[in-house]
N, C-alpha and C positions, 0 to 999 in steps of 0.2 A: 504494500500500500504506500502511497505517497503521503508526504506531509500535508499536502492540500486536502487529500481525502480524509485524513484523520481530523483535521481542523473542521472540515465541513460536517462530519458526523458529530463532533463535539458541539458545534454551533446549533445543529438541529436538536440535540438533546437539551441544551441550555434553553433554547426558545420554548421547548415543550414543557419543561419543568418550572420555568420561571413564571411568577404572577405578573411580571412587567411585560408589556408588549415590546417586542423587538429589542430585548436586552442586548443582543449581540450587535446591534447597530452602534453601541457604545465603543468609541475608539480605544478607551483604556482596556476594555476586555479583549479586543482584537490584538492589542499589543502584548498581552499576557500569553496568548496562545502558544507561541513558539517555546517560550520558557517552560510552560507547563508540559508541553509535549516532551521536552528534554528531560524534565524531572521524572515524568511518568515512564519514559522508555528506560531510564536508568533503573528505576524500581523494578520494572518488569524484567529487565535483563538479569537482575540478581536472582529471579525466580526461574524464568525460562531462559537459560544461558545461551549466548551466541558462541558456537563452537567454530574455531579456526585452526588451521594447520600452518606451521612454519617449517619449511624443509631447508636443511643445510648439510654440508659435508665437512669433515675434518680429515685432512690428508697428512699432517705432520705431527709427530709426537713432540710434546713440550714438557719441560720440567713444571711440576705443579698442576695447574688447571688451564684449559682453554676457556677463554671468556667470550661468551656469545651475548650480544646485546639483544634483548627481547623486543618484539614489536611494540610500538607506541601504545597500541590498544590492548596490550596484555593486562588481564585482570586476575586470572587464576589458572594454575596448571591443571590440565586434565591427565595427560600422560606423555611420556617420551618413548618413542620407538627407536631402537638402535639396531642398525644392520652393520655388524662389525666386519671390518676387513682384516683384522689381525687377531680374532678370537679373544679379545680382552673383555673383561666383565665391566659393565657400565657402572660408573660411580659419578654422581653429580649432585648439585644442590642449587637452589635459587637464592640470590641475595639481591634485594632491591629490584632493579630492572635488568639483572644479569643472570644468565644461566652459566654455571661453572661446571665443566666436565673434566674429569680426570685426564691428565695429559697423555696417558697411554691409550685412550679410547679413540680409535680411528675408524672411519666409515661414514655411512649416511645416517641422518637423523630426521625423524618426523616428530616435531614438537606440537602436540595437540593442546590447545589452551582455550580458555573462555575469554572472550573479548569484551571490552567496554564498547558501547555503541558510539558512533560518531556524534559529537556534541551538536545539538540543534541550537542555533543562535538566531538573532533577528535577521542576520544576513543569509541564513539558509534558504535555498530556493524551495518553492512550494512543490517542485517536481522531484525533490529528494526522496529516494526510496528508503524506507526505514529498514534497519538491519535486524531488528528484533523479529522473532518468530511470528509467522502469520497469525497464529492463535493468540499470542500476546498482543498483537496489533488490534485485535478485536476488543480488547479490554481497555486499551489506551484512551479512546474517546470518553469513556466513563470516568477515568481518572481526571482528565482535563475538565470536563463539565462539572464534576463534583467539586473540584477545587475552586472553580470560578463562582459557583453558586454559594459557597461558604461566605463570601463577602457581600452577598445580596441579602439583606435582612428580611426582605419580603418574600424570598424564595424558600420553599420547603426543601432544603438540600439534604436533610437527614434520611429521607426515604431513598433519595438518589444515591447518597453515599453508601447506604446499606446495599443497594443494587451493585455498586462498584465492588464493595467488599465481598459480596456473594460470588461475583464473577472471578475475583481474585482467588478466592478459596477454591473454586473449581479448577482454575489454572494450576494452583499449587498441587491439588490432588492429581491432576493429569500428569504433572511432571513426575510425581511419585510412582504413578502406575503406567508411565509411558511405554516401558518395555513389554508390558502385557497387552497393550492395545485395547484397554478397557474403556477409555474415555473418547467420546466422539466430539468433533468440532462443534456440532450443534448444541451440545450441553453448555459450551462456553459462550458461543455467539448469541444464542437465543434470538430474540427480536430486538433489533436496533430501533 
């Protein structure tokens, strides 16, 4: 989904739940949308993680450790696959933004990690494709709309916030049961 599509869905939800006519015609609200999309995607990426792979090779033995700088979007390690070219046993650790691999480990590596999503700023184009999982994208408009409605004293945001939290709980359960294929997309998406 694009940033524009997320914002359009959030705006529709805001207008539906607000007692004020055309709440989203307010320029202040429109200016908050990108920032709230960013906060929401970060929260959702902590639940439904963005998996990436970084491949590299080490061809020369060194004293101590080979130091590999991790990608800028690195958030958390998933696993490191090692295809040894010299039958050495893999020994490594991560410190800050560096992967340190024992100097005798030669061969090819596939570093699977969970990534931070690209930051959404005011300058982010509306045609930007979100990196978070499609199912998590379905929850994001509810996050944005719920947060906008909190500052509108005439809006009944509590029911709406409860709907967001319910969708979030389903998303968390789907992550837990993902390998079993027990959760369907329809359970999370419901009716927008």
